[in-house]
N, C-alpha and C positions, 0 to 999 in steps of 0.2 A: 512177497515172494521175489519181486524184482530186485530188492536190496540184497538178498542172498545170492542171486545169480550174478549181480554186479560185483559182489565181494569175492565170489569164487573166480570170476573172470579176472579180476585184478590180481588175485593170488597167482593164477596161472600165468599171467603176463609177467609178473614180477619174477616168478621162478624161471620162466623161459629166458628172460633177460639175464638172470644170474648164470644160467647154464651157458648162454651164448658168450657172455663176458668171460666166463671161466675158460671156455675152449679157446677163444681168441687170445686171451691173456697168456695162457699156457703156450700157445704158438709163438707169441712175441718173446716170451722169456727164453724159450728154446732157441729161437733164431738168434737172439743175442748171445746165448751160450755157445753157439757154433763158432762164433768169432774167437772166443776164448780157447775152445778146444783145438781149432785149426792152428791158432797161433802157437800152441804148444807142441805141434808136430815137429820132430827134428828134421832139419833139412840136410840132405847129404850133398846135394849139388848146388845149393844156394840160388836156385832159379825162382823160387816162390811159386812153383806150379801147384802146390797144395791149395793155394788160395782160389784156384779155379772152381773148387768145390762149393764156394760161396755163391756162385752164379745160379745154380738151380735152387738152392735154398732161399736166396733172395727173391727169385721168381715166384716161388711158392708163397713167400711172405706177402709179396705185392699183389698176387692174384687172389689168394684165398684169405689169409689172416688179416691183413690190413682192412679190406672192405668189411669183413666180419666184425672187427673191432669197432670200426666207425659206426656201422649200423647198430651194434649193440649199445654203444655209448649214447647214441641218439634215440634209442628205443624204437627204431624203425625196422620193419621186415625181420622180426626176431627169429622166425622159423628159418628163413634163408640165411640169416647170420649164423645160427647154430649149425646148419648144414655146411656152410662154407668153412666154419671153424673146425668142424670134425674132419672134413675132407682135407683141410690144410694139415691137421695133425697126422692123418694117415699118410699123406704125401711126404711130410717131414720124416716120419718113421722109415718109410721105404727108401728115400734118398739117403738118409743118414746111415742106414744099415749098409748100403752100397759103399758110401764114403769111408765108413769105419773099417770095412774090410780092405779097401784099397789103400788107405793111409795107415792101416794098422794102429788105430787109435786106442784100442783096448786089447792089450796083450796079457 
């Protein structure tokens, strides 16, 4: 009976780790994409002020996504890692919607 419990627990941990890695990896890929998207914004005054949008995105990456990714890769605190990864994705979505409207990224 304990072998079955151990196997179920191992499956659950593996699945939790995959979800945590998925959420944090998605955050990493999105953060890298934001550099590409902001670089394509046409500048009218050549001040480069559109790059200020990267500051909150980078803060989200450093506070939520990077710790989640490190914890998931090490297999430590997987529940916390998944929660941080999902909070990071939600924060990215919120900030990106604001920036997309301000910079008119999608017309």
